[in-house]
C-alpha positions as YAML, in Angstrom:
chain: A
units: angstrom
residues:
- id: 1
  name: MET
  ca: [15.47, 56.74, -53.22]
- id: 2
  name: VAL
  ca: [18.11, 54.05, -53.77]
- id: 3
  name: LYS
  ca: [17.70, 52.94, -50.16]
- id: 4
  name: ILE
  ca: [13.92, 52.78, -50.50]
- id: 5
  name: TYR
  ca: [14.09, 50.67, -53.65]
- id: 6
  name: SER
  ca: [16.72, 48.37, -52.11]
- id: 7
  name: GLU
  ca: [14.51, 47.76, -49.08]
- id: 8
  name: PHE
  ca: [11.57, 47.25, -51.42]
- id: 9
  name: LEU
  ca: [13.43, 44.54, -53.36]
- id: 10
  name: LEU
  ca: [14.66, 42.85, -50.16]
- id: 11
  name: SER
  ca: [11.14, 42.67, -48.73]
- id: 12
  name: THR
  ca: [9.88, 41.27, -52.04]
- id: 13
  name: ALA
  ca: [12.59, 38.59, -52.04]
- id: 14
  name: LEU
  ca: [11.72, 37.55, -48.49]
- id: 15
  name: ILE
  ca: [8.04, 37.26, -49.36]
- id: 16
  name: ILE
  ca: [8.82, 35.15, -52.43]
- id: 17
  name: TYR
  ca: [11.02, 32.69, -50.52]
- id: 18
  name: PHE
  ca: [9.00, 32.36, -47.32]
- id: 19
  name: GLY
  ca: [5.71, 32.56, -49.22]
- id: 20
  name: PHE
  ca: [6.78, 29.41, -51.04]
- id: 21
  name: LYS
  ca: [7.70, 27.83, -47.70]
- id: 22
  name: LEU
  ca: [4.27, 28.74, -46.30]
- id: 23
  name: SER
  ca: [2.57, 26.88, -49.16]
- id: 24
  name: GLN
  ca: [4.93, 23.94, -48.80]
- id: 25
  name: TYR
  ca: [4.39, 23.58, -45.05]
- id: 26
  name: GLY
  ca: [0.66, 24.18, -45.44]
- id: 27
  name: GLN
  ca: [0.33, 21.39, -47.98]
- id: 28
  name: ILE
  ca: [2.20, 18.92, -45.76]
- id: 29
  name: ILE
  ca: [0.23, 19.91, -42.64]
- id: 30
  name: SER
  ca: [-3.12, 19.53, -44.43]
- id: 31
  name: LYS
  ca: [-2.11, 16.05, -45.58]
- id: 32
  name: LYS
  ca: [-1.08, 14.97, -42.08]
- id: 33
  name: ARG
  ca: [-3.96, 16.57, -40.21]
- id: 34
  name: PHE
  ca: [-7.74, 16.28, -40.49]
- id: 35
  name: ILE
  ca: [-8.14, 19.43, -42.59]
- id: 36
  name: SER
  ca: [-8.62, 20.00, -46.30]
- id: 37
  name: GLU
  ca: [-6.19, 22.01, -48.42]
- id: 38
  name: ALA
  ca: [-9.10, 24.27, -49.41]
- id: 39
  name: LEU
  ca: [-9.89, 25.11, -45.78]
- id: 40
  name: PHE
  ca: [-6.21, 25.61, -44.94]
- id: 41
  name: GLY
  ca: [-6.00, 28.15, -47.77]
- id: 42
  name: VAL
  ca: [-9.28, 29.86, -46.86]
- id: 43
  name: ILE
  ca: [-8.47, 30.35, -43.17]
- id: 44
  name: PHE
  ca: [-4.78, 30.04, -42.28]
- id: 45
  name: LEU
  ca: [-3.04, 31.26, -45.46]
- id: 46
  name: ALA
  ca: [-5.73, 33.86, -46.16]
- id: 47
  name: ILE
  ca: [-5.45, 35.53, -42.76]
- id: 48
  name: ILE
  ca: [-1.64, 35.51, -42.81]
- id: 49
  name: THR
  ca: [-1.31, 36.94, -46.32]
- id: 50
  name: SER
  ca: [-3.97, 39.58, -45.58]
- id: 51
  name: LEU
  ca: [-2.29, 40.96, -42.45]
- id: 52
  name: PRO
  ca: [-0.32, 43.61, -44.45]
- id: 53
  name: GLU
  ca: [-3.66, 45.05, -45.59]
- id: 54
  name: VAL
  ca: [-4.88, 45.13, -41.97]
- id: 55
  name: ILE
  ca: [-1.76, 46.91, -40.72]
- id: 56
  name: THR
  ca: [-1.71, 49.36, -43.66]
- id: 57
  name: SER
  ca: [-5.40, 50.25, -43.29]
- id: 58
  name: ILE
  ca: [-5.05, 50.81, -39.55]
- id: 59
  name: GLY
  ca: [-1.96, 52.94, -40.18]
- id: 60
  name: SER
  ca: [-3.89, 54.97, -42.76]
- id: 61
  name: VAL
  ca: [-6.39, 56.14, -40.11]
- id: 62
  name: THR
  ca: [-4.10, 56.36, -37.07]
- id: 63
  name: ILE
  ca: [-0.94, 57.85, -38.59]
- id: 64
  name: VAL
  ca: [-1.86, 59.78, -41.74]
- id: 65
  name: ASP
  ca: [-5.61, 60.31, -41.05]
- id: 66
  name: ALA
  ca: [-6.68, 59.01, -44.46]
- id: 67
  name: PRO
  ca: [-9.90, 56.95, -44.03]
- id: 68
  name: ASN
  ca: [-10.51, 56.84, -47.78]
- id: 69
  name: MET
  ca: [-7.09, 55.32, -48.32]
- id: 70
  name: ALA
  ca: [-7.78, 52.71, -45.63]
- id: 71
  name: VAL
  ca: [-11.05, 51.54, -47.20]
- id: 72
  name: SER
  ca: [-9.59, 51.70, -50.72]
- id: 73
  name: ASP
  ca: [-6.69, 49.48, -49.64]
- id: 74
  name: ALA
  ca: [-9.01, 46.86, -48.15]
- id: 75
  name: ILE
  ca: [-11.59, 46.77, -50.95]
- id: 76
  name: GLY
  ca: [-9.02, 47.35, -53.71]
- id: 77
  name: SER
  ca: [-7.11, 44.29, -52.49]
- id: 78
  name: ILE
  ca: [-10.17, 42.19, -53.24]
- id: 79
  name: LEU
  ca: [-10.11, 43.37, -56.85]
- id: 80
  name: PHE
  ca: [-6.42, 42.66, -57.28]
- id: 81
  name: ASN
  ca: [-6.72, 39.28, -55.60]
- id: 82
  name: LEU
  ca: [-9.16, 38.35, -58.34]
- id: 83
  name: MET
  ca: [-6.58, 39.49, -60.89]
- id: 84
  name: ILE
  ca: [-4.20, 37.07, -59.17]
- id: 85
  name: LEU
  ca: [-6.83, 34.40, -59.81]
- id: 86
  name: ALA
  ca: [-6.59, 35.29, -63.49]
- id: 87
  name: LEU
  ca: [-2.80, 34.90, -63.36]
- id: 88
  name: LEU
  ca: [-3.18, 31.50, -61.69]
- id: 89
  name: ASP
  ca: [-5.56, 30.51, -64.48]
- id: 90
  name: LEU
  ca: [-2.95, 31.52, -67.06]
- id: 91
  name: ILE
  ca: [-0.15, 29.65, -65.26]
- id: 92
  name: GLN
  ca: [-2.26, 26.52, -64.98]
- id: 93
  name: GLY
  ca: [-3.00, 26.62, -68.71]
- id: 94
  name: LYS
  ca: [-5.68, 23.91, -68.63]
- id: 95
  name: GLY
  ca: [-8.75, 26.03, -69.14]
- id: 96
  name: SER
  ca: [-10.66, 27.61, -66.26]
- id: 97
  name: ILE
  ca: [-8.94, 27.06, -62.94]
- id: 98
  name: LEU
  ca: [-12.36, 27.36, -61.29]
- id: 99
  name: SER
  ca: [-13.50, 24.18, -63.05]
- id: 100
  name: GLU
  ca: [-10.56, 22.38, -61.40]
- id: 101
  name: SER
  ca: [-11.36, 23.72, -57.92]
- id: 102
  name: ASN
  ca: [-13.60, 22.33, -55.22]
- id: 103
  name: LYS
  ca: [-17.18, 23.62, -55.43]
- id: 104
  name: SER
  ca: [-17.03, 24.38, -51.70]
- id: 105
  name: HIS
  ca: [-15.18, 27.62, -52.57]
- id: 106
  name: ALA
  ca: [-18.54, 28.97, -53.73]
- id: 107
  name: LEU
  ca: [-19.56, 29.23, -50.07]
- id: 108
  name: THR
  ca: [-16.57, 31.49, -49.31]
- id: 109
  name: ALA
  ca: [-17.33, 33.71, -52.34]
- id: 110
  name: SER
  ca: [-21.02, 33.97, -51.43]
- id: 111
  name: LEU
  ca: [-20.19, 34.97, -47.84]
- id: 112
  name: THR
  ca: [-17.86, 37.64, -49.26]
- id: 113
  name: ILE
  ca: [-20.73, 39.04, -51.35]
- id: 114
  name: MET
  ca: [-22.91, 39.16, -48.23]
- id: 115
  name: MET
  ca: [-20.29, 41.10, -46.27]
- id: 116
  name: LEU
  ca: [-19.67, 43.52, -49.16]
- id: 117
  name: GLY
  ca: [-23.42, 44.01, -49.56]
- id: 118
  name: LEU
  ca: [-23.82, 44.93, -45.88]
- id: 119
  name: ILE
  ca: [-20.96, 47.44, -46.12]
- id: 120
  name: SER
  ca: [-22.58, 48.95, -49.25]
- id: 121
  name: LEU
  ca: [-26.00, 49.21, -47.61]
- id: 122
  name: SER
  ca: [-24.49, 50.87, -44.55]
- id: 123
  name: LEU
  ca: [-22.62, 53.39, -46.70]
- id: 124
  name: ILE
  ca: [-25.77, 54.16, -48.72]
- id: 125
  name: GLN
  ca: [-27.86, 54.55, -45.55]
- id: 126
  name: ARG
  ca: [-25.34, 56.90, -43.97]
- id: 127
  name: THR
  ca: [-24.99, 58.97, -47.15]
- id: 128
  name: ILE
  ca: [-28.72, 59.35, -47.85]
- id: 129
  name: THR
  ca: [-29.95, 59.89, -44.27]
- id: 130
  name: ASN
  ca: [-26.79, 61.56, -42.96]
- id: 131
  name: VAL
  ca: [-27.44, 59.62, -39.77]
- id: 132
  name: GLY
  ca: [-24.99, 57.15, -38.25]
- id: 133
  name: TRP
  ca: [-25.84, 54.76, -35.48]
- id: 134
  name: GLY
  ca: [-23.23, 53.12, -33.32]
- id: 135
  name: PHE
  ca: [-21.46, 53.08, -30.00]
- id: 136
  name: MET
  ca: [-19.18, 56.08, -29.57]
- id: 137
  name: HIS
  ca: [-16.92, 56.22, -32.65]
- id: 138
  name: VAL
  ca: [-17.70, 52.66, -33.84]
- id: 139
  name: GLY
  ca: [-20.57, 52.17, -36.28]
- id: 140
  name: TYR
  ca: [-23.30, 49.59, -35.63]
- id: 141
  name: GLU
  ca: [-22.43, 47.80, -38.86]
- id: 142
  name: SER
  ca: [-18.89, 47.11, -37.59]
- id: 143
  name: PHE
  ca: [-20.21, 45.05, -34.66]
- id: 144
  name: LEU
  ca: [-22.58, 43.22, -37.01]
- id: 145
  name: LEU
  ca: [-19.87, 42.48, -39.59]
- id: 146
  name: ILE
  ca: [-17.45, 41.11, -36.98]
- id: 147
  name: LEU
  ca: [-20.17, 38.84, -35.56]
- id: 148
  name: ILE
  ca: [-21.12, 37.59, -39.03]
- id: 149
  name: TYR
  ca: [-17.47, 36.96, -39.91]
- id: 150
  name: VAL
  ca: [-16.94, 34.83, -36.79]
- id: 151
  name: LEU
  ca: [-20.11, 32.81, -37.40]
- id: 152
  name: SER
  ca: [-19.30, 32.44, -41.11]
- id: 153
  name: THR
  ca: [-15.78, 31.17, -40.40]
- id: 154
  name: ARG
  ca: [-17.28, 28.57, -38.08]
- id: 155
  name: ALA
  ca: [-19.69, 27.59, -40.87]
- id: 156
  name: LEU
  ca: [-16.80, 27.24, -43.33]
- id: 157
  name: TYR
  ca: [-14.96, 24.98, -40.90]
- id: 158
  name: LYS
  ca: [-18.00, 22.77, -40.28]
- id: 159
  name: HIS
  ca: [-18.69, 22.56, -44.01]
- id: 160
  name: SER
  ca: [-15.14, 21.39, -44.65]
- id: 161
  name: LEU
  ca: [-15.65, 18.50, -42.23]
- id: 162
  name: GLU
  ca: [-18.46, 17.03, -44.31]
- id: 163
  name: PRO
  ca: [-17.55, 13.55, -45.64]
- id: 164
  name: GLY
  ca: [-17.48, 14.68, -49.28]
- id: 165
  name: ASN
  ca: [-14.93, 17.42, -48.61]
- id: 166
  name: LEU
  ca: [-12.25, 15.39, -46.88]
- id: 167
  name: LYS
  ca: [-10.29, 12.29, -47.65]
- id: 168
  name: ASP
  ca: [-9.65, 9.64, -45.03]
- id: 169
  name: LYS
  ca: [-6.39, 10.48, -43.35]
- id: 170
  name: LYS
  ca: [-4.54, 9.44, -40.24]
- id: 171
  name: LEU
  ca: [-3.80, 12.19, -37.76]
- id: 172
  name: GLU
  ca: [-0.09, 12.78, -37.21]
- id: 173
  name: LYS
  ca: [1.84, 15.13, -34.96]
- id: 174
  name: VAL
  ca: [3.23, 18.02, -36.93]
- id: 175
  name: CYS
  ca: [4.40, 20.41, -34.19]
- id: 176
  name: HIS
  ca: [7.73, 21.02, -35.92]
- id: 177
  name: LEU
  ca: [5.96, 21.92, -39.15]
- id: 178
  name: TRP
  ca: [3.65, 24.34, -37.34]
- id: 179
  name: ILE
  ca: [6.69, 26.06, -35.81]
- id: 180
  name: LYS
  ca: [8.29, 26.46, -39.25]
- id: 181
  name: PHE
  ca: [4.94, 27.61, -40.67]
- id: 182
  name: ILE
  ca: [4.55, 30.27, -37.96]
- id: 183
  name: ILE
  ca: [8.13, 31.54, -38.40]
- id: 184
  name: SER
  ca: [7.62, 31.82, -42.16]
- id: 185
  name: ALA
  ca: [4.29, 33.57, -41.58]
- id: 186
  name: ILE
  ca: [5.89, 36.15, -39.27]
- id: 187
  name: ILE
  ca: [8.57, 36.93, -41.85]
- id: 188
  name: VAL
  ca: [5.95, 37.27, -44.62]
- id: 189
  name: VAL
  ca: [3.83, 39.60, -42.48]
- id: 190
  name: ILE
  ca: [6.78, 41.81, -41.48]
- id: 191
  name: SER
  ca: [8.00, 41.94, -45.09]
- id: 192
  name: GLY
  ca: [4.49, 42.71, -46.31]
- id: 193
  name: PHE
  ca: [4.17, 45.56, -43.83]
- id: 194
  name: SER
  ca: [7.55, 46.89, -44.93]
- id: 195
  name: LEU
  ca: [6.42, 46.78, -48.56]
- id: 196
  name: ALA
  ca: [3.22, 48.62, -47.74]
- id: 197
  name: LYS
  ca: [5.09, 51.32, -45.81]
- id: 198
  name: LEU
  ca: [7.65, 51.81, -48.58]
- id: 199
  name: GLY
  ca: [4.91, 51.73, -51.20]
- id: 200
  name: LYS
  ca: [2.97, 54.39, -49.33]
- id: 201
  name: ASP
  ca: [6.05, 56.66, -49.21]
- id: 202
  name: ILE
  ca: [6.58, 56.29, -52.95]
- id: 203
  name: ALA
  ca: [2.90, 56.73, -53.83]
- id: 204
  name: LEU
  ca: [2.28, 59.76, -51.60]
- id: 205
  name: ALA
  ca: [5.26, 61.53, -53.16]
- id: 206
  name: THR
  ca: [3.37, 61.56, -56.49]
- id: 207
  name: GLY
  ca: [0.55, 63.72, -55.12]
- id: 208
  name: MET
  ca: [-2.25, 61.35, -56.20]
- id: 209
  name: SER
  ca: [-5.57, 61.29, -54.32]
- id: 210
  name: ASP
  ca: [-5.90, 59.15, -51.18]
- id: 211
  name: THR
  ca: [-8.54, 57.00, -52.84]
- id: 212
  name: PHE
  ca: [-6.44, 56.32, -55.94]
- id: 213
  name: VAL
  ca: [-3.27, 55.65, -53.91]
- id: 214
  name: GLY
  ca: [-5.07, 53.17, -51.68]
- id: 215
  name: LEU
  ca: [-7.03, 51.53, -54.48]
- id: 216
  name: ILE
  ca: [-4.28, 51.12, -57.07]
- id: 217
  name: PHE
  ca: [-0.87, 51.30, -55.43]
- id: 218
  name: LEU
  ca: [-1.28, 50.07, -51.85]
- id: 219
  name: ALA
  ca: [-3.77, 47.38, -52.84]
- id: 220
  name: VAL
  ca: [-1.28, 45.97, -55.35]
- id: 221
  name: VAL
  ca: [1.67, 46.10, -52.94]
- id: 222
  name: THR
  ca: [-0.17, 44.56, -49.99]
- id: 223
  name: SER
  ca: [-1.56, 41.82, -52.25]
- id: 224
  name: LEU
  ca: [1.94, 40.58, -53.08]
- id: 225
  name: PRO
  ca: [1.91, 37.93, -50.29]
- id: 226
  name: GLU
  ca: [-1.31, 36.45, -51.73]
- id: 227
  name: LEU
  ca: [0.31, 36.42, -55.17]
- id: 228
  name: ILE
  ca: [3.47, 34.59, -54.09]
- id: 229
  name: VAL
  ca: [1.77, 32.12, -51.75]
- id: 230
  name: SER
  ca: [-0.94, 31.24, -54.29]
- id: 231
  name: ILE
  ca: [1.51, 30.74, -57.15]
- id: 232
  name: SER
  ca: [3.68, 28.59, -54.87]
- id: 233
  name: ALA
  ca: [0.68, 26.48, -53.89]
- id: 234
  name: LEU
  ca: [-0.27, 26.04, -57.54]
- id: 235
  name: ARG
  ca: [3.30, 25.05, -58.46]
- id: 236
  name: LEU
  ca: [3.12, 22.41, -55.72]
- id: 237
  name: GLY
  ca: [-0.01, 21.00, -57.35]
- id: 238
  name: SER
  ca: [-2.46, 22.32, -54.78]
- id: 239
  name: VAL
  ca: [-5.11, 24.12, -56.83]
- id: 240
  name: ASP
  ca: [-7.58, 24.21, -53.93]
- id: 241
  name: MET
  ca: [-5.09, 25.79, -51.55]
- id: 242
  name: ALA
  ca: [-4.21, 28.44, -54.16]
- id: 243
  name: VAL
  ca: [-7.85, 29.31, -54.92]
- id: 244
  name: GLY
  ca: [-8.75, 29.01, -51.24]
- id: 245
  name: ASN
  ca: [-6.05, 31.53, -50.34]
- id: 246
  name: ILE
  ca: [-7.39, 34.07, -52.85]
- id: 247
  name: LEU
  ca: [-11.08, 33.71, -51.98]
- id: 248
  name: GLY
  ca: [-10.32, 33.40, -48.27]
- id: 249
  name: SER
  ca: [-8.23, 36.58, -48.41]
- id: 250
  name: ASN
  ca: [-11.14, 38.37, -50.08]
- id: 251
  name: PHE
  ca: [-13.47, 37.22, -47.32]
- id: 252
  name: PHE
  ca: [-11.00, 38.32, -44.64]
- id: 253
  name: ASP
  ca: [-10.43, 41.70, -46.37]
- id: 254
  name: THR
  ca: [-14.10, 42.56, -45.76]
- id: 255
  name: ILE
  ca: [-13.49, 42.43, -42.00]
- id: 256
  name: ILE
  ca: [-10.70, 45.02, -42.34]
- id: 257
  name: VAL
  ca: [-13.36, 47.74, -42.69]
- id: 258
  name: PRO
  ca: [-14.91, 47.20, -39.22]
- id: 259
  name: ILE
  ca: [-11.46, 46.63, -37.68]
- id: 260
  name: THR
  ca: [-10.30, 49.95, -39.10]
- id: 261
  name: ASP
  ca: [-13.49, 51.58, -37.79]
- id: 262
  name: ILE
  ca: [-12.51, 50.54, -34.27]
- id: 263
  name: PHE
  ca: [-9.10, 52.21, -34.61]
- id: 264
  name: TYR
  ca: [-10.45, 55.39, -36.25]
- id: 265
  name: VAL
  ca: [-11.34, 57.39, -33.13]
- id: 266
  name: LYS
  ca: [-12.27, 60.67, -34.87]
- id: 267
  name: ALA
  ca: [-15.61, 59.44, -36.23]
- id: 268
  name: GLN
  ca: [-17.52, 56.42, -37.47]
- id: 269
  name: LEU
  ca: [-15.56, 55.28, -40.52]
- id: 270
  name: LEU
  ca: [-18.37, 54.87, -43.06]
- id: 271
  name: SER
  ca: [-19.68, 58.36, -42.22]
- id: 272
  name: THR
  ca: [-16.42, 59.94, -43.36]
- id: 273
  name: ILE
  ca: [-15.47, 58.10, -46.57]
- id: 274
  name: SER
  ca: [-16.37, 58.97, -50.16]
- id: 275
  name: PHE
  ca: [-19.59, 57.57, -51.65]
- id: 276
  name: SER
  ca: [-17.53, 56.60, -54.72]
- id: 277
  name: HIS
  ca: [-16.50, 53.45, -52.83]
- id: 278
  name: ILE
  ca: [-19.92, 52.08, -53.77]
- id: 279
  name: PHE
  ca: [-18.63, 51.51, -57.29]
- id: 280
  name: THR
  ca: [-15.68, 49.45, -56.05]
- id: 281
  name: LEU
  ca: [-17.82, 47.48, -53.61]
- id: 282
  name: THR
  ca: [-20.34, 46.69, -56.35]
- id: 283
  name: LEU
  ca: [-17.55, 45.65, -58.72]
- id: 284
  name: CYS
  ca: [-16.19, 43.25, -56.09]
- id: 285
  name: MET
  ca: [-19.65, 41.69, -55.72]
- id: 286
  name: VAL
  ca: [-19.98, 41.30, -59.50]
- id: 287
  name: PHE
  ca: [-16.58, 39.60, -59.72]
- id: 288
  name: SER
  ca: [-17.40, 37.30, -56.81]
- id: 289
  name: ALA
  ca: [-20.67, 36.35, -58.50]
- id: 290
  name: ILE
  ca: [-18.74, 35.47, -61.68]
- id: 291
  name: VAL
  ca: [-16.41, 33.28, -59.59]
- id: 292
  name: ILE
  ca: [-19.38, 31.46, -58.07]
- id: 293
  name: SER
  ca: [-20.81, 30.90, -61.56]
- id: 294
  name: GLY
  ca: [-17.47, 29.47, -62.71]
- id: 295
  name: LEU
  ca: [-17.25, 27.14, -59.72]
- id: 296
  name: ILE
  ca: [-20.76, 25.80, -60.27]
- id: 297
  name: TYR
  ca: [-20.98, 25.75, -64.08]
- id: 298
  name: ARG
  ca: [-17.44, 24.30, -64.40]
- id: 299
  name: SER
  ca: [-16.95, 25.06, -68.09]
- id: 300
  name: LYS
  ca: [-13.84, 23.52, -69.66]
- id: 301
  name: LYS
  ca: [-13.82, 25.99, -72.56]
- id: 302
  name: SER
  ca: [-10.99, 28.53, -72.71]
- id: 303
  name: PHE
  ca: [-9.44, 31.24, -74.86]
- id: 304
  name: LEU
  ca: [-5.71, 32.06, -74.79]
- id: 305
  name: ARG
  ca: [-5.37, 29.56, -71.92]
- id: 306
  name: LEU
  ca: [-7.93, 31.49, -69.85]
- id: 307
  name: GLY
  ca: [-11.40, 30.38, -68.82]
- id: 308
  name: TRP
  ca: [-14.26, 32.54, -70.03]
- id: 309
  name: ASP
  ca: [-15.22, 33.40, -66.46]
- id: 310
  name: ILE
  ca: [-11.74, 34.82, -65.82]
- id: 311
  name: ILE
  ca: [-11.79, 36.65, -69.18]
- id: 312
  name: ALA
  ca: [-15.06, 38.32, -68.09]
- id: 313
  name: ILE
  ca: [-13.43, 39.51, -64.85]
- id: 314
  name: ILE
  ca: [-10.37, 40.88, -66.66]
- id: 315
  name: THR
  ca: [-12.49, 42.71, -69.25]
- id: 316
  name: ILE
  ca: [-14.73, 44.40, -66.67]
- id: 317
  name: PHE
  ca: [-11.71, 45.31, -64.54]
- id: 318
  name: ALA
  ca: [-9.88, 46.87, -67.52]
- id: 319
  name: LEU
  ca: [-12.92, 49.01, -68.32]
- id: 320
  name: SER
  ca: [-13.07, 50.14, -64.69]
- id: 321
  name: ILE
  ca: [-9.49, 51.41, -64.46]
- id: 322
  name: PHE
  ca: [-10.48, 54.66, -66.20]
- id: 323
  name: PHE
  ca: [-13.12, 55.30, -63.54]
- id: 324
  name: PHE
  ca: [-10.67, 54.56, -60.70]
- id: 325
  name: TYR
  ca: [-8.21, 57.12, -62.01]
- id: 326
  name: HIS
  ca: [-10.81, 59.86, -62.00]
- id: 327
  name: ILE
  ca: [-12.03, 59.23, -58.44]
- id: 328
  name: LYS
  ca: [-11.36, 62.36, -56.38]
...
C-alpha cells in the first residue's frame, strides 16, 4: 500500500505542476493568436483534462467489464466539475464567479444539457420498451451524440469568432509554446490515467458497488486535472479560461458515453446499465441550468464569499450524496 500511495502522490504532484504550466501556456497562446481565452478553455484545456475520464471509462468496460462504473465515472465527473466551480467561486471571493464570466459560456452549458437529455431519453426508451436499436453492439444514440458533438463544437468555435467575443489582436507565431503546451498536456494525461488506475485499485478493495465507486471515487480522482488547471488559470487572472475549462469538460464528458459504447463489444451500453443513472443525469441538467441562470442573471450578491447560484448547486449536491450511497 505504501507504494500505491507514493505513486498516487507523485502523479498528483505532476498534475499540479504541469497543470499550472498548461494554464500559463494557454493564456499566452490565446493572447498571441486569434482565439479567446474562453474558447481555449472550452476546447483545448477541456479535452486534455478530460482524457483521464475517457481512458478510465474505456478501461472499465474492456478490462473489468463494469459498464455501470464507466457511465458513473463520466457523468459523475460532471457533478464534481461543478463542485470545482464552487471552489473557484470561493477562491475568487468577489461574489458569483459566473457574474464575472463571459455570457458565451451559457451556450456550452446549454449544449451539455441537450446531450445529457438525449442520453436520458435513450436510457428511458431502452428501459421501458426493452428494445435497443443500433448497428451491431453500438447503439443508435451513440452515432447521433457523436455527430451532435462535432457540429456543436464547430458552432462554439464560430460563436467565439463573433466581434463581441474577441479583442483585436495581432497574430504571432507561437510554435514553441504549442510544443511546451503539448508536452505538458501529455504529462497531465499520463499522470491522470495513473491516478485513475491507482484510485480504482484502492476503491475496488473496499467492496463498494460499481456505480458508487465510479460515481464518487473515480469521478473525483479523474477530475483532479480540471481542478488544478482551473485553479491555475484563475490564479493567473483568467476567469474565462477557468470557467471555460470546467464547462467545456462537462460538455466533453457527455461524449464519453458513446465512445465507451463503441469499445463495449458485449452489448449496447445503455441497454446494460442501471436505470438509477437517470437521477444523476437529471441532477447534471439541473446544475447546468443553474449555471446558465447565473451567467445570464449576473447577480453580484453573495453569502460567505459564494454566489447564490453556486450555493444552490452545493445544497442540492449535498442532499443527493445520501441517494448516491444507496445506489446498488
